[in-house]
Backbone as XML, in Angstrom:
<?xml version="1.0"?>
<chain id="A" units="angstrom">
  <residue number="1" name="UNK">
    <atom name="N" x="95.034" y="104.704" z="81.504"/>
    <atom name="CA" x="95.806" y="104.108" z="82.800"/>
    <atom name="C" x="95.124" y="104.818" z="84.313"/>
  </residue>
  <residue number="2" name="UNK">
    <atom name="N" x="93.333" y="105.028" z="83.586"/>
    <atom name="CA" x="92.426" y="105.945" z="84.917"/>
    <atom name="C" x="92.363" y="104.027" z="86.009"/>
  </residue>
  <residue number="3" name="UNK">
    <atom name="N" x="92.061" y="103.168" z="84.570"/>
    <atom name="CA" x="92.304" y="101.747" z="85.371"/>
    <atom name="C" x="92.761" y="101.744" z="85.732"/>
  </residue>
  <residue number="4" name="UNK">
    <atom name="N" x="92.967" y="101.003" z="85.366"/>
    <atom name="CA" x="95.088" y="100.891" z="86.295"/>
    <atom name="C" x="94.480" y="102.203" z="87.999"/>
  </residue>
  <residue number="5" name="UNK">
    <atom name="N" x="95.048" y="103.077" z="87.689"/>
    <atom name="CA" x="95.353" y="103.429" z="89.253"/>
    <atom name="C" x="93.844" y="103.381" z="89.893"/>
  </residue>
  <residue number="6" name="UNK">
    <atom name="N" x="92.838" y="102.575" z="89.169"/>
    <atom name="CA" x="91.170" y="103.441" z="90.268"/>
    <atom name="C" x="90.472" y="104.554" z="90.453"/>
  </residue>
  <residue number="7" name="UNK">
    <atom name="N" x="90.874" y="105.622" z="89.429"/>
    <atom name="CA" x="90.526" y="106.319" z="89.550"/>
    <atom name="C" x="88.854" y="106.723" z="88.255"/>
  </residue>
  <residue number="8" name="UNK">
    <atom name="N" x="89.388" y="105.432" z="87.464"/>
    <atom name="CA" x="87.365" y="106.275" z="86.802"/>
    <atom name="C" x="86.669" y="105.610" z="87.242"/>
  </residue>
  <residue number="9" name="UNK">
    <atom name="N" x="85.875" y="107.084" z="86.900"/>
    <atom name="CA" x="84.430" y="106.847" z="87.219"/>
    <atom name="C" x="84.009" y="106.065" z="86.663"/>
  </residue>
  <residue number="10" name="UNK">
    <atom name="N" x="83.149" y="104.248" z="86.943"/>
    <atom name="CA" x="82.764" y="103.663" z="85.301"/>
    <atom name="C" x="81.686" y="102.606" z="86.049"/>
  </residue>
  <residue number="11" name="UNK">
    <atom name="N" x="81.034" y="103.316" z="86.960"/>
    <atom name="CA" x="79.606" y="102.606" z="87.850"/>
    <atom name="C" x="78.840" y="102.428" z="87.774"/>
  </residue>
  <residue number="12" name="UNK">
    <atom name="N" x="78.317" y="101.617" z="86.830"/>
    <atom name="CA" x="77.081" y="101.877" z="84.917"/>
    <atom name="C" x="76.543" y="102.264" z="86.593"/>
  </residue>
  <residue number="13" name="UNK">
    <atom name="N" x="75.702" y="102.024" z="87.029"/>
    <atom name="CA" x="74.268" y="102.866" z="87.209"/>
    <atom name="C" x="74.437" y="104.349" z="87.379"/>
  </residue>
  <residue number="14" name="UNK">
    <atom name="N" x="75.849" y="105.112" z="86.955"/>
    <atom name="CA" x="75.458" y="106.551" z="86.869"/>
    <atom name="C" x="75.501" y="106.818" z="84.951"/>
  </residue>
  <residue number="15" name="UNK">
    <atom name="N" x="75.134" y="105.424" z="84.621"/>
    <atom name="CA" x="75.133" y="106.482" z="82.888"/>
    <atom name="C" x="73.529" y="106.610" z="83.537"/>
  </residue>
  <residue number="16" name="UNK">
    <atom name="N" x="72.924" y="106.110" z="83.910"/>
    <atom name="CA" x="71.247" y="105.925" z="84.462"/>
    <atom name="C" x="70.602" y="106.846" z="85.078"/>
  </residue>
  <residue number="17" name="UNK">
    <atom name="N" x="71.951" y="107.836" z="85.568"/>
    <atom name="CA" x="71.068" y="108.371" z="86.603"/>
    <atom name="C" x="71.584" y="109.988" z="85.778"/>
  </residue>
  <residue number="18" name="UNK">
    <atom name="N" x="70.284" y="110.947" z="85.702"/>
    <atom name="CA" x="70.370" y="112.181" z="84.907"/>
    <atom name="C" x="71.699" y="113.912" z="85.973"/>
  </residue>
  <residue number="19" name="UNK">
    <atom name="N" x="71.699" y="113.011" z="87.065"/>
    <atom name="CA" x="72.387" y="114.024" z="88.521"/>
    <atom name="C" x="73.792" y="113.422" z="88.380"/>
  </residue>
  <residue number="20" name="UNK">
    <atom name="N" x="74.303" y="111.907" z="87.980"/>
    <atom name="CA" x="75.649" y="111.178" z="87.365"/>
    <atom name="C" x="75.916" y="111.309" z="86.175"/>
  </residue>
  <residue number="21" name="UNK">
    <atom name="N" x="74.977" y="111.358" z="85.292"/>
    <atom name="CA" x="75.388" y="110.875" z="84.406"/>
    <atom name="C" x="77.154" y="111.770" z="83.546"/>
  </residue>
  <residue number="22" name="UNK">
    <atom name="N" x="77.617" y="112.926" z="83.708"/>
    <atom name="CA" x="78.095" y="113.311" z="83.063"/>
    <atom name="C" x="79.948" y="112.838" z="83.516"/>
  </residue>
  <residue number="23" name="UNK">
    <atom name="N" x="79.312" y="112.479" z="85.052"/>
    <atom name="CA" x="80.868" y="111.751" z="85.881"/>
    <atom name="C" x="81.152" y="110.350" z="85.238"/>
  </residue>
  <residue number="24" name="UNK">
    <atom name="N" x="79.833" y="109.702" z="83.935"/>
    <atom name="CA" x="80.060" y="108.007" z="84.003"/>
    <atom name="C" x="81.996" y="108.282" z="83.073"/>
  </residue>
  <residue number="25" name="UNK">
    <atom name="N" x="82.596" y="107.276" z="84.264"/>
    <atom name="CA" x="83.597" y="107.326" z="82.632"/>
    <atom name="C" x="84.226" y="108.228" z="82.689"/>
  </residue>
  <residue number="26" name="UNK">
    <atom name="N" x="84.584" y="109.130" z="83.759"/>
    <atom name="CA" x="85.659" y="110.286" z="83.270"/>
    <atom name="C" x="86.986" y="109.829" z="85.229"/>
  </residue>
  <residue number="27" name="UNK">
    <atom name="N" x="87.860" y="110.745" z="84.013"/>
    <atom name="CA" x="88.893" y="109.880" z="85.673"/>
    <atom name="C" x="88.412" y="111.121" z="87.145"/>
  </residue>
  <residue number="28" name="UNK">
    <atom name="N" x="88.186" y="110.568" z="88.347"/>
    <atom name="CA" x="88.328" y="111.623" z="89.503"/>
    <atom name="C" x="89.762" y="112.238" z="89.174"/>
  </residue>
  <residue number="29" name="UNK">
    <atom name="N" x="89.214" y="113.196" z="90.088"/>
    <atom name="CA" x="90.334" y="114.714" z="90.483"/>
    <atom name="C" x="91.684" y="114.092" z="91.556"/>
  </residue>
  <residue number="30" name="UNK">
    <atom name="N" x="93.170" y="113.731" z="91.143"/>
    <atom name="CA" x="93.162" y="113.066" z="91.414"/>
    <atom name="C" x="95.437" y="113.170" z="91.647"/>
  </residue>
  <residue number="31" name="UNK">
    <atom name="N" x="95.408" y="112.818" z="91.852"/>
    <atom name="CA" x="96.912" y="113.070" z="92.054"/>
    <atom name="C" x="98.409" y="111.937" z="92.213"/>
  </residue>
  <residue number="32" name="UNK">
    <atom name="N" x="99.413" y="111.938" z="91.556"/>
    <atom name="CA" x="100.435" y="110.119" z="91.497"/>
    <atom name="C" x="101.427" y="110.958" z="91.224"/>
  </residue>
  <residue number="33" name="UNK">
    <atom name="N" x="102.638" y="110.745" z="92.956"/>
    <atom name="CA" x="103.834" y="110.895" z="92.569"/>
    <atom name="C" x="104.964" y="109.817" z="92.074"/>
  </residue>
  <residue number="34" name="UNK">
    <atom name="N" x="105.334" y="109.701" z="91.094"/>
    <atom name="CA" x="106.197" y="107.838" z="90.755"/>
    <atom name="C" x="106.970" y="108.260" z="90.649"/>
  </residue>
  <residue number="35" name="UNK">
    <atom name="N" x="108.238" y="107.039" z="91.715"/>
    <atom name="CA" x="109.808" y="107.404" z="91.239"/>
    <atom name="C" x="110.567" y="107.255" z="90.498"/>
  </residue>
  <residue number="36" name="UNK">
    <atom name="N" x="111.501" y="106.971" z="90.168"/>
    <atom name="CA" x="112.214" y="106.600" z="89.316"/>
    <atom name="C" x="112.006" y="105.277" z="88.390"/>
  </residue>
  <residue number="37" name="UNK">
    <atom name="N" x="111.622" y="104.655" z="90.260"/>
    <atom name="CA" x="111.348" y="103.262" z="88.738"/>
    <atom name="C" x="109.868" y="102.759" z="89.283"/>
  </residue>
  <residue number="38" name="UNK">
    <atom name="N" x="109.372" y="103.918" z="89.399"/>
    <atom name="CA" x="108.231" y="102.968" z="88.913"/>
    <atom name="C" x="107.039" y="102.642" z="89.929"/>
  </residue>
  <residue number="39" name="UNK">
    <atom name="N" x="107.890" y="103.256" z="91.032"/>
    <atom name="CA" x="106.885" y="102.936" z="92.223"/>
    <atom name="C" x="106.084" y="104.781" z="93.006"/>
  </residue>
  <residue number="40" name="UNK">
    <atom name="N" x="105.161" y="104.033" z="92.049"/>
    <atom name="CA" x="104.233" y="105.149" z="93.459"/>
    <atom name="C" x="104.148" y="105.391" z="94.568"/>
  </residue>
  <residue number="41" name="UNK">
    <atom name="N" x="104.314" y="106.884" z="94.703"/>
    <atom name="CA" x="105.491" y="107.711" z="96.501"/>
    <atom name="C" x="104.403" y="107.733" z="97.213"/>
  </residue>
  <residue number="42" name="UNK">
    <atom name="N" x="102.897" y="108.621" z="96.036"/>
    <atom name="CA" x="102.524" y="109.579" z="96.583"/>
    <atom name="C" x="100.209" y="109.873" z="96.194"/>
  </residue>
  <residue number="43" name="UNK">
    <atom name="N" x="100.164" y="109.111" z="96.331"/>
    <atom name="CA" x="98.460" y="108.531" z="95.312"/>
    <atom name="C" x="97.416" y="110.041" z="95.985"/>
  </residue>
  <residue number="44" name="UNK">
    <atom name="N" x="96.515" y="110.985" z="95.134"/>
    <atom name="CA" x="95.096" y="111.204" z="96.478"/>
    <atom name="C" x="94.413" y="111.830" z="95.344"/>
  </residue>
  <residue number="45" name="UNK">
    <atom name="N" x="93.010" y="111.055" z="96.447"/>
    <atom name="CA" x="91.933" y="111.176" z="95.381"/>
    <atom name="C" x="91.194" y="112.366" z="95.945"/>
  </residue>
  <residue number="46" name="UNK">
    <atom name="N" x="90.223" y="112.772" z="95.232"/>
    <atom name="CA" x="89.392" y="113.757" z="96.196"/>
    <atom name="C" x="88.153" y="114.565" z="95.781"/>
  </residue>
  <residue number="47" name="UNK">
    <atom name="N" x="86.978" y="114.890" z="96.229"/>
    <atom name="CA" x="86.395" y="115.163" z="95.076"/>
    <atom name="C" x="86.691" y="115.787" z="94.383"/>
  </residue>
  <residue number="48" name="UNK">
    <atom name="N" x="85.627" y="115.960" z="93.516"/>
    <atom name="CA" x="86.095" y="116.782" z="91.811"/>
    <atom name="C" x="85.972" y="118.704" z="92.255"/>
  </residue>
  <residue number="49" name="UNK">
    <atom name="N" x="85.904" y="118.902" z="93.537"/>
    <atom name="CA" x="85.295" y="120.525" z="93.783"/>
    <atom name="C" x="86.865" y="120.671" z="94.654"/>
  </residue>
  <residue number="50" name="UNK">
    <atom name="N" x="87.477" y="119.825" z="95.862"/>
    <atom name="CA" x="88.485" y="120.193" z="96.081"/>
    <atom name="C" x="89.898" y="119.787" z="95.123"/>
  </residue>
  <residue number="51" name="UNK">
    <atom name="N" x="91.218" y="120.398" z="95.981"/>
    <atom name="CA" x="92.379" y="120.829" z="95.385"/>
    <atom name="C" x="93.611" y="120.404" z="96.489"/>
  </residue>
  <residue number="52" name="UNK">
    <atom name="N" x="94.530" y="119.276" z="96.485"/>
    <atom name="CA" x="95.452" y="119.391" z="97.468"/>
    <atom name="C" x="96.507" y="120.305" z="97.084"/>
  </residue>
  <residue number="53" name="UNK">
    <atom name="N" x="96.724" y="120.520" z="98.730"/>
    <atom name="CA" x="97.600" y="121.906" z="97.740"/>
    <atom name="C" x="98.503" y="121.200" z="97.853"/>
  </residue>
  <residue number="54" name="UNK">
    <atom name="N" x="99.638" y="122.305" z="97.415"/>
    <atom name="CA" x="100.241" y="122.223" z="96.683"/>
    <atom name="C" x="101.804" y="122.156" z="98.153"/>
  </residue>
  <residue number="55" name="UNK">
    <atom name="N" x="102.015" y="122.052" z="99.053"/>
    <atom name="CA" x="102.820" y="122.053" z="99.655"/>
    <atom name="C" x="103.151" y="120.506" z="100.530"/>
  </residue>
  <residue number="56" name="UNK">
    <atom name="N" x="101.533" y="119.777" z="100.143"/>
    <atom name="CA" x="101.518" y="118.436" z="99.954"/>
    <atom name="C" x="102.734" y="117.274" z="98.953"/>
  </residue>
  <residue number="57" name="UNK">
    <atom name="N" x="102.008" y="118.502" z="98.383"/>
    <atom name="CA" x="102.845" y="117.951" z="97.446"/>
    <atom name="C" x="103.973" y="118.455" z="96.125"/>
  </residue>
  <residue number="58" name="UNK">
    <atom name="N" x="104.799" y="118.990" z="97.391"/>
    <atom name="CA" x="106.127" y="119.997" z="97.150"/>
    <atom name="C" x="107.246" y="118.463" z="98.298"/>
  </residue>
  <residue number="59" name="UNK">
    <atom name="N" x="106.372" y="118.229" z="98.959"/>
    <atom name="CA" x="106.574" y="117.829" z="99.982"/>
    <atom name="C" x="107.316" y="116.502" z="99.680"/>
  </residue>
  <residue number="60" name="UNK">
    <atom name="N" x="106.237" y="115.528" z="99.439"/>
    <atom name="CA" x="106.725" y="114.154" z="98.906"/>
    <atom name="C" x="107.190" y="113.854" z="97.625"/>
  </residue>
  <residue number="61" name="UNK">
    <atom name="N" x="107.474" y="115.572" z="97.600"/>
    <atom name="CA" x="108.829" y="114.965" z="95.849"/>
    <atom name="C" x="110.040" y="115.954" z="96.860"/>
  </residue>
  <residue number="62" name="UNK">
    <atom name="N" x="110.167" y="116.942" z="97.540"/>
    <atom name="CA" x="111.536" y="116.917" z="98.231"/>
    <atom name="C" x="111.723" y="115.744" z="99.229"/>
  </residue>
  <residue number="63" name="UNK">
    <atom name="N" x="110.634" y="114.563" z="99.832"/>
    <atom name="CA" x="111.814" y="113.302" z="99.628"/>
    <atom name="C" x="112.257" y="112.579" z="98.893"/>
  </residue>
  <residue number="64" name="UNK">
    <atom name="N" x="112.020" y="113.044" z="97.830"/>
    <atom name="CA" x="112.325" y="112.237" z="96.528"/>
    <atom name="C" x="113.665" y="111.675" z="96.449"/>
  </residue>
  <residue number="65" name="UNK">
    <atom name="N" x="114.297" y="113.468" z="96.387"/>
    <atom name="CA" x="115.114" y="113.839" z="96.319"/>
    <atom name="C" x="116.604" y="112.918" z="96.560"/>
  </residue>
</chain>
């Protein structure tokens, strides 16, 4: 799924970099809202230290009702 959604850290140079090896082949921090038909209605990828505000996701969910 991480490859399908484009959020896999699969840059092979990361495997050679001691500072980046911990992120190699790991998912980036990401959020997705998928509707009942399987359509992605919201996607957000952030820096590992950042979070998406709950109200942003709740707003997307409210629009789906």
